[in-house]
MITITOR-780587 format. One record per residue: residue number from 1; x, y, z of N, C-alpha, C, O, CB in turn; residue in three letters. Coordinates in Angstrom, 3 decimals. Glycine has a CB too. Layout:
REM residues N
{r NUM, {X, Y, Z}, {X, Y, Z}, {X, Y, Z}, {X, Y, Z}, {X, Y, Z}, "ala"}
...
END
This chain:
REM residues 155
{r 1, {-4.209, 15.565, 4.962}, {-5.258, 14.584, 4.834}, {-4.822, 13.546, 3.790}, {-4.237, 13.898, 2.766}, {-6.609, 15.259, 4.441}, "met"}
{r 2, {-5.105, 12.293, 4.051}, {-4.663, 11.240, 3.158}, {-5.639, 11.051, 1.999}, {-6.784, 11.498, 2.055}, {-4.498, 9.937, 3.925}, "ser"}
{r 3, {-5.172, 10.393, 0.965}, {-5.991, 10.101, -0.205}, {-7.223, 9.297, 0.183}, {-8.319, 9.544, -0.320}, {-5.177, 9.346, -1.253}, "tyr"}
{r 4, {-7.037, 8.343, 1.070}, {-8.145, 7.478, 1.484}, {-9.253, 8.297, 2.139}, {-10.419, 8.165, 1.767}, {-7.647, 6.388, 2.451}, "val"}
{r 5, {-8.907, 9.131, 3.096}, {-9.937, 9.900, 3.797}, {-10.591, 10.943, 2.892}, {-11.761, 11.278, 3.077}, {-9.337, 10.582, 5.017}, "thr"}
{r 6, {-9.848, 11.455, 1.922}, {-10.415, 12.418, 0.984}, {-11.442, 11.774, 0.057}, {-12.331, 12.462, -0.444}, {-9.309, 13.058, 0.162}, "glu"}
{r 7, {-11.336, 10.475, -0.179}, {-12.179, 9.804, -1.160}, {-13.196, 8.846, -0.556}, {-13.631, 7.899, -1.212}, {-11.324, 9.062, -2.117}, "asn"}
{r 8, {-13.567, 9.087, 0.670}, {-14.616, 8.277, 1.280}, {-15.981, 8.774, 0.823}, {-16.197, 9.978, 0.688}, {-14.512, 8.312, 2.820}, "leu"}
{r 9, {-16.902, 7.839, 0.587}, {-18.277, 8.195, 0.252}, {-19.014, 8.611, 1.524}, {-18.510, 8.451, 2.636}, {-19.005, 7.008, -0.446}, "asp"}
{r 10, {-20.197, 9.139, 1.337}, {-21.033, 9.500, 2.486}, {-21.377, 8.241, 3.280}, {-21.671, 7.200, 2.693}, {-22.330, 10.229, 2.025}, "ala"}
{r 11, {-21.343, 8.328, 4.570}, {-21.648, 7.216, 5.485}, {-20.728, 6.014, 5.279}, {-21.135, 4.875, 5.507}, {-23.093, 6.780, 5.306}, "asn"}
{r 12, {-19.510, 6.258, 4.854}, {-18.536, 5.180, 4.665}, {-17.478, 5.282, 5.754}, {-17.035, 6.379, 6.095}, {-17.881, 5.248, 3.246}, "glu"}
{r 13, {-17.075, 4.146, 6.298}, {-16.071, 4.170, 7.359}, {-14.936, 3.212, 7.035}, {-15.125, 2.195, 6.369}, {-16.702, 3.810, 8.713}, "ser"}
{r 14, {-13.756, 3.562, 7.521}, {-12.567, 2.742, 7.309}, {-12.585, 1.609, 8.327}, {-12.679, 1.842, 9.533}, {-11.256, 3.591, 7.430}, "ile"}
{r 15, {-12.491, 0.369, 7.821}, {-12.448, -0.801, 8.688}, {-11.007, -1.197, 9.023}, {-10.717, -1.646, 10.132}, {-13.175, -1.971, 8.028}, "leu"}
{r 16, {-10.112, -1.024, 8.046}, {-8.722, -1.439, 8.234}, {-7.841, -0.589, 7.330}, {-8.186, -0.353, 6.172}, {-8.535, -2.962, 7.928}, "tyr"}
{r 17, {-6.713, -0.129, 7.846}, {-5.749, 0.615, 7.048}, {-4.390, -0.061, 7.197}, {-3.853, -0.169, 8.300}, {-5.686, 2.119, 7.484}, "gln"}
{r 18, {-3.849, -0.508, 6.081}, {-2.564, -1.214, 6.090}, {-1.422, -0.213, 6.247}, {-1.539, 0.956, 5.882}, {-2.382, -2.045, 4.790}, "ala"}
{r 19, {-0.322, -0.702, 6.798}, {0.845, 0.164, 6.989}, {2.037, -0.390, 6.219}, {2.158, -1.594, 5.991}, {1.190, 0.299, 8.492}, "ser"}
{r 20, {2.909, 0.530, 5.827}, {4.134, 0.138, 5.133}, {5.098, -0.478, 6.136}, {5.235, 0.021, 7.253}, {4.787, 1.355, 4.415}, "thr"}
{r 21, {5.760, -1.546, 5.750}, {6.704, -2.234, 6.626}, {8.013, -1.456, 6.695}, {8.412, -0.810, 5.726}, {6.958, -3.675, 6.135}, "his"}
{r 22, {8.671, -1.522, 7.834}, {9.935, -0.799, 8.025}, {11.021, -1.271, 7.060}, {11.933, -0.504, 6.752}, {10.420, -0.964, 9.460}, "trp"}
{r 23, {10.947, -2.497, 6.581}, {11.971, -3.025, 5.669}, {11.995, -2.271, 4.344}, {12.992, -2.327, 3.624}, {11.729, -4.512, 5.411}, "ala"}
{r 24, {10.920, -1.569, 4.012}, {10.890, -0.787, 2.775}, {11.919, 0.341, 2.808}, {12.328, 0.841, 1.760}, {9.488, -0.210, 2.543}, "ala"}
{r 25, {12.335, 0.738, 4.001}, {13.293, 1.839, 4.148}, {14.748, 1.379, 4.140}, {15.649, 2.208, 4.267}, {13.016, 2.585, 5.426}, "tyr"}
{r 26, {14.995, 0.097, 3.995}, {16.376, -0.398, 3.971}, {17.123, 0.138, 2.753}, {18.267, 0.577, 2.870}, {16.396, -1.940, 3.969}, "ile"}
{r 27, {16.480, 0.104, 1.586}, {17.115, 0.603, 0.356}, {17.543, 2.054, 0.456}, {18.704, 2.361, 0.186}, {16.176, 0.445, -0.809}, "gly"}
{r 28, {16.641, 2.971, 0.839}, {17.059, 4.364, 0.988}, {18.150, 4.568, 2.043}, {19.002, 5.444, 1.893}, {15.867, 5.207, 1.339}, "pro"}
{r 29, {18.124, 3.767, 3.101}, {19.159, 3.873, 4.129}, {20.520, 3.480, 3.563}, {21.526, 4.134, 3.837}, {18.811, 2.988, 5.339}, "thr"}
{r 30, {20.544, 2.413, 2.777}, {21.799, 1.986, 2.144}, {22.301, 3.063, 1.182}, {23.498, 3.349, 1.142}, {21.602, 0.643, 1.391}, "ile"}
{r 31, {21.390, 3.664, 0.404}, {21.795, 4.748, -0.495}, {22.398, 5.919, 0.277}, {23.393, 6.506, -0.149}, {20.599, 5.227, -1.320}, "leu"}
{r 32, {21.799, 6.250, 1.395}, {22.319, 7.341, 2.215}, {23.700, 7.000, 2.767}, {24.586, 7.854, 2.793}, {21.354, 7.653, 3.364}, "leu"}
{r 33, {23.885, 5.766, 3.203}, {25.204, 5.342, 3.702}, {26.257, 5.367, 2.596}, {27.397, 5.764, 2.833}, {25.118, 3.929, 4.304}, "leu"}
{r 34, {25.881, 4.949, 1.396}, {26.822, 5.014, 0.261}, {27.208, 6.467, 0.003}, {28.373, 6.759, -0.266}, {26.197, 4.380, -1.025}, "ile"}
{r 35, {26.234, 7.382, 0.082}, {26.524, 8.796, -0.109}, {27.472, 9.344, 0.937}, {28.379, 10.112, 0.616}, {25.253, 9.585, -0.096}, "gly"}
{r 36, {27.269, 8.954, 2.196}, {28.139, 9.423, 3.282}, {29.554, 8.880, 3.103}, {30.527, 9.621, 3.246}, {27.573, 8.996, 4.657}, "val"}
{r 37, {29.669, 7.592, 2.792}, {30.992, 6.980, 2.593}, {31.688, 7.605, 1.382}, {32.882, 7.901, 1.428}, {30.862, 5.442, 2.405}, "val"}
{r 38, {30.934, 7.803, 0.302}, {31.516, 8.425, -0.891}, {31.970, 9.852, -0.641}, {33.009, 10.284, -1.139}, {30.520, 8.408, -2.024}, "gly"}
{r 39, {31.184, 10.570, 0.131}, {31.552, 11.940, 0.480}, {32.801, 11.960, 1.347}, {33.686, 12.792, 1.147}, {30.399, 12.639, 1.201}, "trp"}
{r 40, {32.876, 11.040, 2.320}, {34.051, 10.974, 3.195}, {35.299, 10.580, 2.409}, {36.394, 11.071, 2.684}, {33.813, 9.976, 4.338}, "ala"}
{r 41, {35.127, 9.696, 1.435}, {36.282, 9.226, 0.660}, {36.744, 10.248, -0.366}, {37.947, 10.381, -0.592}, {35.947, 7.924, -0.039}, "ala"}
{r 42, {35.832, 10.967, -0.990}, {36.206, 11.877, -2.076}, {36.232, 13.345, -1.670}, {36.822, 14.169, -2.369}, {35.259, 11.704, -3.220}, "thr"}
{r 43, {35.597, 13.683, -0.546}, {35.481, 15.064, -0.079}, {34.725, 15.951, -1.081}, {34.888, 17.171, -1.081}, {36.872, 15.643, 0.180}, "gln"}
{r 44, {33.895, 15.326, -1.937}, {33.041, 16.078, -2.859}, {31.609, 15.985, -2.355}, {31.033, 14.899, -2.292}, {33.160, 15.534, -4.329}, "his"}
{r 45, {31.044, 17.116, -2.001}, {29.692, 17.116, -1.456}, {28.651, 16.730, -2.499}, {27.556, 16.285, -2.157}, {29.363, 18.476, -0.887}, "ser"}
{r 46, {28.996, 16.902, -3.770}, {28.038, 16.562, -4.826}, {27.714, 15.063, -4.793}, {26.591, 14.667, -5.104}, {28.598, 16.962, -6.216}, "ser"}
{r 47, {28.675, 14.245, -4.423}, {28.457, 12.797, -4.312}, {27.374, 12.520, -3.277}, {26.462, 11.728, -3.514}, {29.775, 12.063, -3.930}, "phe"}
{r 48, {27.485, 13.182, -2.128}, {26.511, 13.013, -1.051}, {25.142, 13.551, -1.458}, {24.122, 12.919, -1.182}, {26.996, 13.717, 0.221}, "phe"}
{r 49, {25.110, 14.698, -2.104}, {23.854, 15.329, -2.503}, {23.090, 14.442, -3.483}, {21.869, 14.322, -3.378}, {24.119, 16.707, -3.129}, "val"}
{r 50, {23.780, 13.827, -4.422}, {23.123, 12.951, -5.394}, {22.476, 11.763, -4.681}, {21.308, 11.456, -4.917}, {24.136, 12.456, -6.457}, "val"}
{r 51, {23.221, 11.109, -3.826}, {22.674, 9.941, -3.122}, {21.586, 10.345, -2.113}, {20.630, 9.598, -1.907}, {23.802, 9.184, -2.400}, "phe"}
{r 52, {21.727, 11.504, -1.494}, {20.701, 12.003, -0.586}, {19.399, 12.271, -1.346}, {18.313, 11.952, -0.863}, {21.185, 13.285, 0.122}, "leu"}
{r 53, {19.519, 12.854, -2.529}, {18.344, 13.139, -3.350}, {17.633, 11.859, -3.766}, {16.408, 11.773, -3.681}, {18.742, 13.937, -4.587}, "thr"}
{r 54, {18.390, 10.868, -4.214}, {17.803, 9.587, -4.625}, {17.125, 8.910, -3.433}, {16.022, 8.380, -3.562}, {18.888, 8.655, -5.229}, "ile"}
{r 55, {17.780, 8.929, -2.284}, {17.203, 8.311, -1.082}, {15.928, 9.044, -0.672}, {14.943, 8.406, -0.301}, {18.225, 8.320, 0.085}, "ala"}
{r 56, {15.935, 10.362, -0.735}, {14.747, 11.139, -0.351}, {13.579, 10.851, -1.294}, {12.439, 10.729, -0.846}, {15.067, 12.650, -0.350}, "ala"}
{r 57, {13.848, 10.744, -2.576}, {12.786, 10.413, -3.532}, {12.196, 9.041, -3.251}, {10.983, 8.853, -3.347}, {13.321, 10.464, -4.962}, "leu"}
{r 58, {13.047, 8.083, -2.905}, {12.555, 6.738, -2.554}, {11.690, 6.787, -1.294}, {10.653, 6.127, -1.229}, {13.741, 5.764, -2.344}, "arg"}
{r 59, {12.111, 7.562, -0.299}, {11.324, 7.670, 0.937}, {9.971, 8.304, 0.640}, {8.955, 7.838, 1.154}, {12.085, 8.499, 2.006}, "val"}
{r 60, {9.930, 9.359, -0.179}, {8.650, 9.977, -0.541}, {7.756, 8.989, -1.277}, {6.544, 8.961, -1.064}, {8.880, 11.223, -1.407}, "phe"}
{r 61, {8.356, 8.182, -2.142}, {7.591, 7.168, -2.866}, {7.004, 6.136, -1.904}, {5.844, 5.747, -2.037}, {8.478, 6.473, -3.908}, "ser"}
{r 62, {7.798, 5.702, -0.950}, {7.332, 4.716, 0.031}, {6.224, 5.313, 0.894}, {5.218, 4.655, 1.158}, {8.504, 4.232, 0.921}, "ile"}
{r 63, {6.407, 6.554, 1.333}, {5.422, 7.203, 2.215}, {4.106, 7.502, 1.505}, {3.090, 7.736, 2.159}, {5.995, 8.494, 2.773}, "arg"}
{r 64, {4.114, 7.496, 0.177}, {2.898, 7.817, -0.558}, {1.964, 6.621, -0.735}, {0.848, 6.788, -1.225}, {3.258, 8.372, -1.902}, "ser"}
{r 65, {2.389, 5.437, -0.353}, {1.561, 4.241, -0.523}, {0.460, 4.188, 0.519}, {0.694, 4.403, 1.709}, {2.418, 2.978, -0.442}, "arg"}
{r 66, {-0.738, 3.899, 0.052}, {-1.877, 3.772, 0.961}, {-2.723, 2.582, 0.539}, {-2.880, 2.297, -0.648}, {-2.728, 5.072, 0.979}, "glu"}
{r 67, {-3.254, 1.904, 1.523}, {-4.162, 0.788, 1.279}, {-5.140, 0.728, 2.440}, {-4.748, 0.612, 3.601}, {-3.385, -0.567, 1.119}, "leu"}
{r 68, {-6.426, 0.810, 2.102}, {-7.453, 0.801, 3.149}, {-8.651, -0.025, 2.699}, {-8.972, -0.114, 1.514}, {-7.896, 2.244, 3.499}, "ala"}
{r 69, {-9.291, -0.621, 3.685}, {-10.517, -1.385, 3.460}, {-11.628, -0.634, 4.176}, {-11.534, -0.357, 5.372}, {-10.393, -2.882, 3.977}, "val"}
{r 70, {-12.674, -0.309, 3.439}, {-13.826, 0.348, 4.043}, {-15.005, -0.622, 4.013}, {-14.894, -1.740, 3.509}, {-14.174, 1.680, 3.299}, "thr"}
{r 71, {-16.117, -0.185, 4.552}, {-17.288, -1.051, 4.539}, {-17.926, -1.155, 3.155}, {-18.808, -1.987, 2.942}, {-18.307, -0.546, 5.530}, "asp"}
{r 72, {-17.479, -0.303, 2.197}, {-18.043, -0.336, 0.846}, {-17.051, -0.732, -0.239}, {-17.445, -1.274, -1.272}, {-18.609, 0.998, 0.515}, "lys"}
{r 73, {-15.751, -0.464, -0.010}, {-14.767, -0.693, -1.073}, {-13.367, -0.867, -0.509}, {-13.132, -0.729, 0.691}, {-14.782, 0.462, -2.067}, "lys"}
{r 74, {-12.440, -1.176, -1.420}, {-11.019, -1.258, -1.107}, {-10.341, -0.144, -1.891}, {-10.590, 0.021, -3.085}, {-10.412, -2.678, -1.461}, "val"}
{r 75, {-9.483, 0.621, -1.220}, {-8.816, 1.760, -1.844}, {-7.309, 1.548, -1.755}, {-6.775, 1.290, -0.677}, {-9.234, 3.104, -1.163}, "ile"}
{r 76, {-6.629, 1.658, -2.892}, {-5.175, 1.572, -2.925}, {-4.610, 2.713, -3.743}, {-5.202, 3.115, -4.744}, {-4.717, 0.224, -3.496}, "gly"}
{r 77, {-3.449, 3.248, -3.319}, {-2.833, 4.358, -4.029}, {-1.317, 4.302, -3.878}, {-0.800, 4.002, -2.802}, {-3.378, 5.702, -3.512}, "lys"}
{r 78, {-0.611, 4.593, -4.967}, {0.835, 4.769, -4.937}, {1.163, 6.035, -5.716}, {0.440, 6.408, -6.640}, {1.582, 3.523, -5.533}, "val"}
{r 79, {2.250, 6.692, -5.342}, {2.727, 7.847, -6.084}, {2.302, 9.170, -5.494}, {1.281, 9.276, -4.815}, {2.259, 7.768, -7.478}, "gly"}
{r 80, {3.123, 10.191, -5.773}, {2.826, 11.547, -5.321}, {2.531, 12.415, -6.546}, {1.406, 12.882, -6.725}, {4.014, 12.137, -4.485}, "ile"}
{r 81, {3.531, 12.626, -7.374}, {3.324, 13.433, -8.577}, {2.567, 12.630, -9.640}, {1.622, 13.127, -10.252}, {4.678, 13.924, -9.138}, "leu"}
{r 82, {2.990, 11.405, -9.844}, {2.310, 10.499, -10.766}, {1.548, 9.501, -9.911}, {2.130, 8.551, -9.387}, {3.324, 9.776, -11.746}, "lys"}
{r 83, {0.260, 9.714, -9.771}, {-0.563, 8.909, -8.880}, {-1.193, 7.750, -9.643}, {-1.692, 7.915, -10.756}, {-1.648, 9.772, -8.222}, "arg"}
{r 84, {-1.159, 6.583, -9.024}, {-1.826, 5.397, -9.549}, {-2.724, 4.885, -8.427}, {-2.238, 4.424, -7.394}, {-0.789, 4.290, -10.032}, "asn"}
{r 85, {-4.024, 4.969, -8.635}, {-4.940, 4.571, -7.577}, {-5.995, 3.619, -8.118}, {-6.247, 3.545, -9.321}, {-5.604, 5.798, -6.946}, "ser"}
{r 86, {-6.597, 2.900, -7.190}, {-7.645, 1.948, -7.542}, {-8.646, 1.912, -6.402}, {-8.282, 1.733, -5.239}, {-7.058, 0.525, -7.826}, "leu"}
{r 87, {-9.898, 2.082, -6.751}, {-10.974, 1.962, -5.780}, {-11.943, 0.914, -6.317}, {-12.577, 1.108, -7.355}, {-11.690, 3.344, -5.527}, "glu"}
{r 88, {-12.045, -0.174, -5.608}, {-12.906, -1.272, -6.033}, {-13.996, -1.509, -5.008}, {-13.712, -1.718, -3.829}, {-12.091, -2.550, -6.249}, "leu"}
{r 89, {-15.224, -1.480, -5.448}, {-16.325, -1.900, -4.589}, {-16.137, -3.387, -4.327}, {-15.575, -4.099, -5.159}, {-17.734, -1.597, -5.242}, "arg"}
{r 90, {-16.594, -3.851, -3.195}, {-16.345, -5.245, -2.816}, {-16.866, -6.232, -3.852}, {-16.237, -7.265, -4.080}, {-16.982, -5.538, -1.473}, "his"}
{r 91, {-17.998, -5.942, -4.485}, {-18.531, -6.866, -5.480}, {-17.733, -6.842, -6.786}, {-17.905, -7.733, -7.618}, {-19.983, -6.536, -5.761}, "his"}
{r 92, {-16.861, -5.841, -6.987}, {-16.025, -5.757, -8.182}, {-14.661, -6.412, -7.993}, {-13.924, -6.589, -8.963}, {-15.841, -4.314, -8.578}, "gln"}
{r 93, {-14.324, -6.765, -6.791}, {-13.016, -7.353, -6.501}, {-13.024, -8.833, -6.841}, {-13.747, -9.620, -6.229}, {-12.635, -7.145, -5.021}, "leu"}
{r 94, {-12.208, -9.206, -7.828}, {-12.149, -10.611, -8.234}, {-11.156, -11.404, -7.404}, {-11.370, -12.586, -7.131}, {-11.784, -10.716, -9.699}, "glu"}
{r 95, {-10.072, -10.755, -7.003}, {-9.077, -11.478, -6.219}, {-8.041, -10.554, -5.631}, {-7.862, -9.415, -6.062}, {-8.401, -12.521, -7.064}, "gly"}
{r 96, {-7.370, -11.080, -4.637}, {-6.277, -10.346, -4.012}, {-5.114, -11.316, -3.887}, {-5.255, -12.411, -3.343}, {-6.691, -9.748, -2.610}, "ile"}
{r 97, {-3.980, -10.904, -4.392}, {-2.799, -11.766, -4.442}, {-1.753, -11.231, -3.475}, {-1.536, -10.024, -3.378}, {-2.223, -11.849, -5.887}, "lys"}
{r 98, {-1.114, -12.146, -2.766}, {-0.052, -11.779, -1.829}, {1.233, -12.458, -2.289}, {1.269, -13.675, -2.469}, {-0.416, -12.189, -0.352}, "val"}
{r 99, {2.279, -11.672, -2.477}, {3.599, -12.194, -2.833}, {4.560, -11.896, -1.694}, {4.714, -10.747, -1.280}, {4.115, -11.576, -4.172}, "asp"}
{r 100, {5.202, -12.940, -1.195}, {6.210, -12.779, -0.148}, {7.421, -13.610, -0.525}, {7.309, -14.812, -0.766}, {5.655, -13.198, 1.251}, "gln"}
{r 101, {8.578, -12.967, -0.575}, {9.816, -13.691, -0.765}, {10.291, -14.270, 0.559}, {9.566, -14.240, 1.554}, {10.885, -12.781, -1.370}, "gly"}
{r 102, {11.492, -14.790, 0.566}, {12.045, -15.393, 1.780}, {12.155, -14.363, 2.896}, {11.715, -14.611, 4.019}, {13.421, -16.011, 1.495}, "ile"}
{r 103, {12.745, -13.200, 2.588}, {12.884, -12.166, 3.618}, {11.519, -11.616, 4.020}, {11.303, -11.290, 5.187}, {13.790, -11.025, 3.120}, "phe"}
{r 104, {10.607, -11.511, 3.073}, {9.264, -11.054, 3.384}, {8.556, -11.984, 4.349}, {7.849, -11.529, 5.248}, {8.458, -10.917, 2.122}, "gly"}
{r 105, {8.740, -13.283, 4.169}, {8.129, -14.249, 5.093}, {8.764, -14.148, 6.474}, {8.073, -14.210, 7.491}, {8.271, -15.685, 4.550}, "arg"}
{r 106, {10.091, -13.990, 6.501}, {10.785, -13.912, 7.796}, {10.451, -12.621, 8.553}, {10.280, -12.633, 9.772}, {12.302, -14.008, 7.585}, "met"}
{r 107, {10.359, -11.511, 7.818}, {10.167, -10.214, 8.459}, {8.711, -9.763, 8.485}, {8.384, -8.793, 9.168}, {10.994, -9.180, 7.759}, "leu"}
{r 108, {7.836, -10.442, 7.760}, {6.417, -10.120, 7.816}, {5.963, -9.008, 6.886}, {5.154, -8.172, 7.288}, {6.067, -9.753, 9.186}, "gly"}
{r 109, {6.462, -8.973, 5.645}, {5.989, -7.992, 4.678}, {5.814, -8.654, 3.322}, {6.289, -9.767, 3.098}, {6.964, -6.802, 4.580}, "tyr"}
{r 110, {5.134, -7.966, 2.425}, {4.928, -8.516, 1.100}, {4.189, -7.558, 0.191}, {3.761, -6.478, 0.600}, {4.178, -9.809, 1.192}, "gly"}
{r 111, {4.052, -7.979, -1.046}, {3.360, -7.212, -2.083}, {1.906, -7.671, -2.134}, {1.625, -8.869, -2.158}, {4.054, -7.387, -3.478}, "arg"}
{r 112, {0.990, -6.714, -2.151}, {-0.434, -6.999, -2.249}, {-0.902, -6.517, -3.615}, {-0.728, -5.346, -3.954}, {-1.245, -6.315, -1.088}, "val"}
{r 113, {-1.494, -7.411, -4.400}, {-2.013, -7.067, -5.721}, {-3.513, -7.308, -5.729}, {-3.979, -8.412, -5.445}, {-1.310, -7.893, -6.840}, "thr"}
{r 114, {-4.254, -6.275, -6.054}, {-5.708, -6.387, -6.136}, {-6.114, -6.467, -7.593}, {-5.624, -5.699, -8.421}, {-6.405, -5.193, -5.436}, "met"}
{r 115, {-7.006, -7.391, -7.909}, {-7.496, -7.581, -9.266}, {-9.003, -7.367, -9.280}, {-9.739, -7.991, -8.516}, {-7.130, -8.992, -9.801}, "cys"}
{r 116, {-9.447, -6.484, -10.152}, {-10.861, -6.190, -10.238}, {-11.452, -6.687, -11.544}, {-10.749, -7.225, -12.399}, {-11.097, -4.709, -10.091}, "gly"}
{r 117, {-12.754, -6.496, -11.682}, {-13.432, -6.913, -12.896}, {-12.894, -6.116, -14.082}, {-12.528, -4.948, -13.949}, {-14.960, -6.731, -12.761}, "thr"}
{r 118, {-12.853, -6.761, -15.225}, {-12.350, -6.101, -16.424}, {-10.840, -6.027, -16.506}, {-10.309, -5.302, -17.346}, {-12.900, -4.735, -16.501}, "gly"}
{r 119, {-10.138, -6.753, -15.661}, {-8.676, -6.775, -15.716}, {-7.994, -5.639, -14.988}, {-6.784, -5.460, -15.129}, {-8.240, -6.759, -17.118}, "gly"}
{r 120, {-8.732, -4.870, -14.216}, {-8.147, -3.785, -13.434}, {-7.228, -4.373, -12.380}, {-7.583, -5.343, -11.711}, {-9.246, -2.909, -12.779}, "thr"}
{r 121, {-6.029, -3.779, -12.228}, {-5.049, -4.343, -11.302}, {-4.206, -3.231, -10.689}, {-3.832, -2.273, -11.365}, {-4.148, -5.370, -12.018}, "arg"}
{r 122, {-3.911, -3.373, -9.396}, {-2.998, -2.462, -8.716}, {-2.122, -3.277, -7.781}, {-2.616, -4.066, -6.976}, {-3.772, -1.354, -7.935}, "leu"}
{r 123, {-0.815, -3.078, -7.898}, {0.143, -3.804, -7.075}, {0.810, -2.827, -6.112}, {1.347, -1.798, -6.521}, {1.203, -4.527, -7.956}, "ser"}
{r 124, {0.764, -3.173, -4.820}, {1.299, -2.309, -3.774}, {2.384, -3.050, -3.005}, {2.087, -4.022, -2.310}, {0.177, -1.839, -2.820}, "leu"}
{r 125, {3.646, -2.609, -3.116}, {4.743, -3.333, -2.470}, {4.970, -2.958, -1.013}, {4.604, -1.873, -0.563}, {5.999, -3.101, -3.226}, "pro"}
{r 126, {5.577, -3.877, -0.299}, {6.135, -3.664, 1.050}, {5.130, -3.272, 2.115}, {5.381, -2.356, 2.898}, {7.171, -2.618, 0.987}, "ser"}
{r 127, {3.996, -3.954, 2.154}, {3.052, -3.715, 3.233}, {3.263, -4.738, 4.333}, {3.545, -5.908, 4.077}, {1.606, -3.764, 2.717}, "phe"}
{r 128, {3.118, -4.266, 5.571}, {3.265, -5.132, 6.735}, {2.089, -6.098, 6.799}, {0.948, -5.721, 6.530}, {3.360, -4.298, 8.036}, "ala"}
{r 129, {2.371, -7.327, 7.151}, {1.381, -8.378, 7.349}, {0.374, -8.464, 6.199}, {-0.816, -8.218, 6.397}, {0.648, -8.148, 8.650}, "asp"}
{r 130, {0.849, -8.813, 4.996}, {-0.041, -8.844, 3.836}, {-1.139, -9.902, 3.941}, {-2.191, -9.763, 3.318}, {0.763, -9.086, 2.592}, "pro"}
{r 131, {-0.906, -10.947, 4.716}, {-1.950, -11.961, 4.884}, {-3.125, -11.389, 5.684}, {-4.278, -11.740, 5.438}, {-1.379, -13.218, 5.588}, "leu"}
{r 132, {-2.828, -10.514, 6.634}, {-3.905, -9.849, 7.377}, {-4.671, -8.906, 6.457}, {-5.890, -8.777, 6.573}, {-3.338, -9.073, 8.591}, "lys"}
{r 133, {-3.962, -8.249, 5.548}, {-4.629, -7.381, 4.571}, {-5.630, -8.208, 3.771}, {-6.784, -7.811, 3.615}, {-3.590, -6.701, 3.622}, "val"}
{r 134, {-5.187, -9.358, 3.266}, {-6.070, -10.225, 2.491}, {-7.267, -10.681, 3.334}, {-8.399, -10.694, 2.849}, {-5.293, -11.445, 1.966}, "arg"}
{r 135, {-7.018, -11.054, 4.588}, {-8.096, -11.486, 5.479}, {-9.115, -10.366, 5.705}, {-10.322, -10.605, 5.670}, {-7.517, -11.949, 6.824}, "thr"}
{r 136, {-8.631, -9.151, 5.934}, {-9.518, -8.012, 6.161}, {-10.342, -7.684, 4.916}, {-11.527, -7.369, 5.019}, {-8.707, -6.788, 6.586}, "glu"}
{r 137, {-9.716, -7.759, 3.742}, {-10.441, -7.495, 2.499}, {-11.531, -8.543, 2.301}, {-12.665, -8.209, 1.957}, {-9.474, -7.485, 1.290}, "val"}
{r 138, {-11.186, -9.813, 2.519}, {-12.178, -10.882, 2.363}, {-13.311, -10.765, 3.377}, {-14.473, -10.984, 3.034}, {-11.506, -12.243, 2.501}, "asn"}
{r 139, {-12.986, -10.423, 4.617}, {-14.014, -10.277, 5.650}, {-14.953, -9.118, 5.321}, {-16.167, -9.237, 5.490}, {-13.364, -10.058, 7.028}, "ala"}
{r 140, {-14.402, -8.005, 4.856}, {-15.245, -6.861, 4.496}, {-16.120, -7.191, 3.298}, {-17.274, -6.768, 3.230}, {-14.382, -5.629, 4.195}, "ala"}
{r 141, {-15.570, -7.948, 2.351}, {-16.363, -8.375, 1.193}, {-17.510, -9.275, 1.592}, {-18.619, -9.146, 1.072}, {-15.485, -9.090, 0.189}, "gly"}
{r 142, {-17.249, -10.191, 2.519}, {-18.313, -11.085, 3.020}, {-19.383, -10.288, 3.748}, {-20.576, -10.528, 3.561}, {-17.726, -12.164, 3.962}, "glu"}
{r 143, {-18.963, -9.346, 4.573}, {-19.926, -8.526, 5.312}, {-20.768, -7.688, 4.355}, {-21.972, -7.532, 4.559}, {-19.201, -7.613, 6.316}, "ala"}
{r 144, {-20.144, -7.154, 3.323}, {-20.883, -6.340, 2.355}, {-21.884, -7.184, 1.578}, {-22.998, -6.735, 1.308}, {-19.917, -5.651, 1.388}, "ala"}
{r 145, {-21.493, -8.409, 1.214}, {-22.403, -9.253, 0.438}, {-23.575, -9.736, 1.289}, {-24.684, -9.874, 0.773}, {-21.650, -10.452, -0.142}, "ser"}
{r 146, {-23.361, -9.994, 2.571}, {-24.476, -10.414, 3.419}, {-25.415, -9.245, 3.699}, {-26.617, -9.451, 3.863}, {-23.957, -11.002, 4.738}, "thr"}
{r 147, {-24.888, -8.023, 3.757}, {-25.742, -6.852, 3.947}, {-26.636, -6.645, 2.731}, {-27.813, -6.312, 2.871}, {-24.890, -5.595, 4.206}, "thr"}
{r 148, {-26.082, -6.840, 1.543}, {-26.844, -6.670, 0.310}, {-27.888, -7.777, 0.175}, {-28.994, -7.523, -0.300}, {-25.902, -6.665, -0.913}, "val"}
{r 149, {-27.555, -8.991, 0.582}, {-28.443, -10.130, 0.396}, {-29.613, -10.162, 1.376}, {-30.618, -10.820, 1.107}, {-27.661, -11.393, 0.519}, "leu"}
{r 150, {-29.500, -9.461, 2.513}, {-30.601, -9.473, 3.478}, {-31.796, -8.728, 2.896}, {-31.640, -7.724, 2.202}, {-30.166, -8.837, 4.827}, "arg"}
{r 151, {-32.961, -9.224, 3.182}, {-34.180, -8.573, 2.688}, {-34.436, -7.307, 3.489}, {-33.978, -7.194, 4.626}, {-35.401, -9.530, 2.776}, "ser"}
{r 152, {-35.168, -6.346, 2.910}, {-35.449, -5.081, 3.619}, {-36.186, -5.295, 4.923}, {-36.043, -4.492, 5.845}, {-36.260, -4.157, 2.739}, "pro"}
{r 153, {-36.967, -6.351, 5.026}, {-37.734, -6.601, 6.258}, {-36.839, -6.975, 7.432}, {-37.191, -6.719, 8.583}, {-38.752, -7.707, 6.026}, "ala"}
{r 154, {-35.661, -7.589, 7.149}, {-34.757, -8.019, 8.229}, {-33.735, -6.966, 8.596}, {-32.983, -7.153, 9.553}, {-34.043, -9.282, 7.833}, "thr"}
{r 155, {-33.685, -5.880, 7.876}, {-32.696, -4.841, 8.165}, {-33.111, -4.042, 9.293}, {-32.403, -3.114, 9.686}, {-32.457, -3.964, 7.008}, "arg"}
END
């Protein structure tokens, strides 16, 4: 079970769940290739094991990233052993920042940073289509604010 589904409130539903972009796995793949080449060149398995371990840790780190938009809040989490998470109700979200470099623009990935009231901040790297993430967060925030603003008689 994921962190997001474990931390849903009663009567809360997930509207959008962001996914990690495949480009995030390029680094671990390169590390694995360096390990294979080093092992072939030196015939020392320890060379391969070290690079395999580093690549596996990077993959676990990448797989641990979660970002979801619910009808009540935005939930973001990174890390497995050392967890860094942020849950912001829509009215507490001050802004969402999207950073995309040249390759990120070409391949469709980027870093999403959420900023909450009181200076709370969480930065999540390598998510696919970060502009859609921002759009979904803004749309859910608008829907939540219009639900709150409606009078009880119109509900």
